[in-house]
N, C-alpha and C positions, 0 to 999 in steps of 0.2 A: 870521156864525156858522154853523158846520157841524154836521150831525148826526154822532153817533158810534154805532158798532155794536160789540157784544161778540161775539167769534168764538172758536172752539175749533180749534186746530191741533195734531193729534197729542196731544190731552189737555192742552194748555197754553192758558190763557185770555189773550186780548189785547183791547185796546180800539183800534178803528181808525176813522178818520174816513170819511165817506161816499164821497168821491172815491177814497180809497185802497182802500176795500172793493170798489168797482166794478172798479178796475184789477186787484186780486188775484183777484176772482171770475172775471173774464174770462181771466186767466192760467191759473188752475187748471182751468177748464172746457176750455181749449184742450189742456192737458196730458192731462186726463182722456180727451178724445176720441181723442187720438193713441195712448194706451196701452191703450184699452179692449179691444183684441183680443190684447194681449200676455200671455205666460205670467207668472203672478204679478202680475196687474194690481193687486189690492188691496194687496199688499205694496209695490209700486212707488209707489203713491199715498201710502201711509202714510209711507214713508221720505222721499219728497219733501216732504210736509207737515212731518215731523219736522225735516228740515234747514232748511226755511223758518222754522220756529219758532226754531231755534237762531240763525239769522242775524238775526231780528227782536230777539231778546234781546241780541245783541251790538250792534245798532244803537240800542237804546233810550237808553243813556247818560243816565239820569236822566229821560228823557221818559216819559210814561205813555200816549201815544197814537201809534199808527202812522200816518204820513202818506204821501202819494204819493211823496215823496223816498225814504223808507225802502223802499217797494215797488220803486221803480226801482233802488235800490242792490242789493236782493235779487236782482232779475232779472239784473243784470249778473254776479252771481256764479253763479247757477243756470243761466243761459242765457236769452237774449232772442230766440228765433227768431220771425220774422215769420209763418212757416207751419210747423207741426210736421210737416207731411207730407213735408218734404225732409230727408233724413238730414244733409246738410251744415249745415242750420240748427241742428241739435241741438248743434253744437260751437261756438256763438257766445259761450259764457261766457268770462269773464276767465280767462286761463291763470295760475293761481296755485297754489302748493303750500300745503298747510295743515300746521299743527303736528301731529306724530304724537301719538297717545294710546296708552297701555298698556292693552290689553284681553286677556282670556283667549281664545285662538283655539280654540274647541271644534270647528271644522270639521276640525282636524288635531290631535286630542288622543290621548294615551295614557291619561291620568287626568282632568285637568281643563282642559287647554289652556294651562297656565301657561308651560311651556317654549316652546311654539309661538308664543304671544302675545309673549313676551319676545324671541324671535328676530325676529319681524316688527318689533317696536319698535326693536330695535338694528340691524336690517338684516342679520341673519345668515341666509343662505339655508339652510345645513346645520343643520337643527334637531337632528340627532343630537348635535352638539357641545354645544348648550345642555342637552339631556337628560343628557349625560354629566357635565356640570358639576354638575347637581342630584344625580346619582347619587353623585358623589365627595363632595359636601357631606354627603349622607345617611350615607355610610360612614365619614366622617371623625370621627364622634363628635358632631357638631352635630345630626345626625338630620334628620328631615323637617320640622322646625318652620318654616324659611324658606319651604318650598313651601306648607305649610298656611296660613301667614299671607297669602301672595300669593293663594292660592285663595280665602280668605275676603274679602279687601279689594279685589281687582282684579275689576272687572265683566267679564261675558262680552260678547263682540262679537255682539250679536243681530241688529241691523239692517244693511242694506247700508251706511248711513252710518257705523256703527261700524266695519265691516270695512275701508272705504276709509280712514277716519281712522287705523285701526291700522297701515296701510301707508303713511300719509302721502300718499295720493293725493287729487287734486282731487275735491271732492264737488259734482257738478252733476247736472242732470237725466239726461244721457246716461250718466254713470258709475254712478249709482244704478240706472237701468234695466238696464244691462248686468250689474251685480253680482247683482241679483235674478233676472234671466233665466238667468244662468249657474248660480245656485244651484238654480233649478227644474229645469234640464236635468240637473244632477248627481243630484238626487233621482229624476228619472225613470229615469236610467241605472241607478241603484242598484236600484230596484224591478224594472226590466227584467231585470237580472242575477239578482236573487233569484228571480224568477219562472222564469227559464230554468233555474237550478240546481234549483229545486223540481220542475219537469217532468222533468228528467233523472233525479233521484233516485226519482221515482215510476214511471219506466219500467223 
C-alpha cells in the first residue's frame, strides 16, 4: 500500500502516489534551478506546470491517482534531460505536433485579436487578408455580429502554452521557455522605445 499526496499544479488539484510525487518533485526542482536566472522565470514555471497539468488530465483516462508511469509519460512529452545545464538536453522531448486550437491573438491585434488568431489557426500568414474578409462581411449587411460572437466565445491566448497551441507547435520545456523569454524581450524593447521617444520629446 502506497501513500498518496494531494498537489496543486497551476491551480488544478491532483492526487499522486508517493513514488510519483518524489519523481515529479525532483523533475520540477531541476527545471526550477535551470531557469531561476531566466527572464520571466515565474511565467516560465507557471506555464510549464500548466502544461504538465494538461498532460496529466489527458493521461488520467478514468484513473484518479497519478502514478510513476504517468509522470514518465509526461516527461517524454515535456523533455527528459539528464542535466538541464546542457542546451542539447533541453530538446530530448518527443517530436510530435499537437492539435491546433483557436485563440484570440492579442499580441497582434487591431481590436480583439480575432482575425490574427483565426489566421494563426488556419495557417494564413498575411493577416491583412483575414481582416479584409471581416471588413467585407461587416459591410455586406451582416454587420459585425460574427466578429462580436467570436470575440465573446473564443478565449485569448494568454500563456506561452496557449500561444504555441494556437500555432500548432510542440509544447515542451524548451518551447515554453523560449516563448516566455521572447515575450519578455519584446516588452523590454517596447519600453525602451517608449523611453527613448519620451526623452527625445522632452529635449
